[in-house]
Steps between C-alpha positions, in 0.01 A plus 500: 500500500803404292493315169575133568716461192700822482454687828761768423448543126122524539513740793378857441735796525381848594702798379399858577148385583453297180468123546625269227330161527818292455871533422488411127501820296472526124823649368456772236424377150447742217246446227618356167281745311266787576237690306618774258494756782712274727215422735424149623257294296230264627731210412774639724261556788369143468855363515582687820162428658550127450822525703310683773228236497763234569587635844789746464507767769595765240521528125739759360481650152852557375647798319264783560700783342494831684639729227471498117879531484532181705335259259707201391243325281131503413376256767512739792198654672515880460462625856561856382170484307186559708306293245672192646278549803198294380702185429697544824171524688371187329821326598473603866136392514585162347768440763278603788227258391738224610640664816821564312690826530563699182858613438641713218868523417637850435792498257712715273739358242760771541791454261337192345178686415399625158691246296203273443217749520567811297304559183791555265460879491854571617686364798296493822611676815676243716590588857739333742758570766773589246561626149571187295399290202279212605522143361243585232715786370283779639643806671419511871478839669607531863205609710520857623379612842179615332450161328561314826238717670255456211537122481470457877173691478392265218538206740286679757233591243489138379456378856211744550333368183533146636355611831200652323445166326481320834837329467632395840876522452752636253819309428781740418745329265853573613660180378605320182663807345189719471545875560515499879725196488723683252551777754566242774757313290874583517539361147230723348521815709826693453371841604717729710220716641272426796319230299804277448821367649442386857222258587322779684500707181398211276203428727391864510273480191317179604445642848369825352250301292380313809468824696291655221269196479446494876425871510259480205313185609521517878526204734221293347684409181750224562838514326700194401852562372659254260879489506773268379669360808802452273545612141673171406711677237867584469570818697145510638415523866473184707297401802712709740398822326151359449468473877602864541243604237231307684597671826445836332156382381406358840204684649441702183315221318260228612660202326856454376474268202839339436572373149832472312680597183484750214260433213725617220780257595424164339685297761326681783159464328489127576577576864227763526270244337670176607537240228445129553875459538497694828384377838150596609520788743843603371439867586346449845836554669491866397170564680615292798813713544312827463230392745763472775562875477155659459168518683289545184336177370714337231376316190701248298447401136646293219414155364304381806245226430479272803277575801720295732800717414289815539380385843859446610601847375230665713536268800878542520480878470685531170216722375155617605346462154564286192409632154426293192443587136564208264363251752172692512479475120564128503248435777294804605337286771833419664419670836150355523628148429783530751283632781226240444736200511515441125867573436531182290266661246718811462650542153852624563664749266790327324671832411501419127450868400197421280323791671787743443546398138136551409479822701797648315431368150130427457371745760283239666473332839601134466612202709631158401286326763192726528279510188266760650769770530432783258140385456364575846228726362359224280532244780363727772141382475580141412371321194151380409401164641509213253335160474714229657687301236722194490857615428808297415843667528780313325835603646607597851740788450418834661275601209292185529491528878383861489231411245377208709486707821317791337249272329431311823458820699235604248301183572616267223581131555868476413740211444869571438716230340882509509728241339781547755501418870514867602315817412686815403634442151813698423503660845602165645851590382498778762447272801863481608627832366550731800409825323192342341336370817221758480414373151486142622292618796242619245456138388433398861247782540316390186498138622332617819243699305424202277418292805297776664296559185410133461681431172552130435870450417628191320878464484708250302227500237561573134176564318450459127259706292270198477498461876431872541201471269377194691509707820198685359597836645320818405838677482850364441790731590830396343800615705760247393787748488786517256783264414873568526679605183758234417758637256562269202870455562720194502512317834202679650369161619818407685469400869695809610217725371221584747196728502360728767347199673852435628422782745193322642719346769649628824842436347501597128562205273806651335873460517743753643577668169179615328446668164155654466376504142280811487577831663154647526330585830461137606852396409649803675305435820602135494862610463471716813342211691768250402779749562362548849542125554864523402461360149726606213247663265521619140206648305473484121265738318468537122363858525730796556377553855412277794160508674358722228151381600538612864341809650776761505483548880533125553783478250679776686466299822638191324784703355601620848525137610676374189767773512642351819439135411699237311232470231627526141259616229563451127272704274492487118584134550321213326499142626625249245521164677503330838789261563609302801733790583239777483344740250661589169407853393556737211605857583613797296855388562445140399409173664547438872437217746340595830585216731212370710385205706142606424335700224175646632236599244335838557438591137141606554154349467262452209132427471378172353193606300450157345460344844284782636259500206422135556276624782293718265130410517543266798233716668255769400762757603875442497738764636877513470706650782855623540807348339309251287395802289839669500777481759500796733553607857324394817287815480363388162405153622335622821312783330365289213401226744305743714318681219426189296329357809290816518395433139318181600 
């Protein structure tokens, strides 16, 4: 019997006798940190198990390293160490508890290895296709015949270890510029022996690895091969050669997993991991082309977050499997919600790179929209029941909404009061911005959850501290947000000056020629939006760099757009006055006039502690949430809203 909502996406697929319960696989995600021996911790296992619990057909652990020489950083599972076996077994057991298949990625950093992992006792041995100096200044040694044989055996040994742990499938990483991909690449492999030159020679090493794994593990271990359908870099191979590579893999692996790009190329990085400025499903065409030429099941991946799109991909034959990573962080219960008719309750990944930033810098799992991420172990058993209390939430931004929902779901009687006629706070500015639709969708999801949880919502109501006290709540949660920074310059109150609320309309309330005062993350994104509408946009920033508060991956994506746009950015530039002609500024070279029909303020936000503290002692317990404490990101508001509600 087929699923009534997604008959193709929810349908099982059987490969080499193993049945996967649906077509949504968990793409490989490595762990942000491991224990001192590079084995998975309980926290890591809880994170991955929560994804399995949500209905994925597989969950893949990324970057299991097969050889000590192949390590790129310290967050990789050491598959060459037999002592990894206990945590791998725990992982497989956790997946199987939820009828989810366990998958481990087998990888080797090749010429990019060693740079971030050696202990400082001399240069590490770094191996690759050629003798060269890598981008980190380390000497790379071309792999000899003996090294190629040794490393191929390392892959096989790692697969055997996974098999002993009860893992169902290994995913051999041959894409994104990892070792096997380096041998496949005409830009990275310049060998003149039988391991380089022609495509047949460049594919010889990957095919040897696959042959060794199959021989060592037999027919019962499934093999998925991850490749870049196109390298998306200058001089790299395109889809035509990608098709030929896939033909050579056909029949030798069980799934051909088609991704894109090379990790070490910054422009290609935001194609491998599509940014919000790219269309959803932007890499599906690569899998669709390859699928026309092979009999092996084909998987597609990259920025997918909509079950309707995924259903169409499977139904139309573009791919047999869709794989998701970031979306399963944002909403681990994505498959379960889709297949049970609750797609309107799916939190869609907005591709903001919050997860990547925290993974790379803080070594933690994190998500802008999911406060449980990174704390699955603590949340696994729920929280102690509490006596039902009367709760008043003042402010209907996403922090206040999350607090109200969480409190109501725990059995409290909750009223949320918002002074405006809409919920959503600052995210209302995203409603009409094409690349921010997933962020605005989050507001709609929270509105649905408010209704489902029974929260009483009062709009167009501005409550004073006295009125809050008269409400006689047991708990008052203040989530009134922050206020825009208004620079104290001459003419700032002129009619040609607008704030971000000018974007709360289908047609922005600005003229044709716009100067944005403030070149941080918000101002830069607004510039891209207005440029896309054909506006003449100039950005003014007093710091020496624009978008200095942006995650570096997101800034890179913005930079790619801005390079080819008409947007002008002035840094080290201070606003002096607004006139009827535009914005007068002071630069290093003197005073200039930037002509504008509209000056749009994006100079940041600030808390209003005097206003917030008026609510002190209006109830036995008063909590402050989000930007009213200090302006921050969406992740800060959502997380504090969730955990403050758990404090009740």
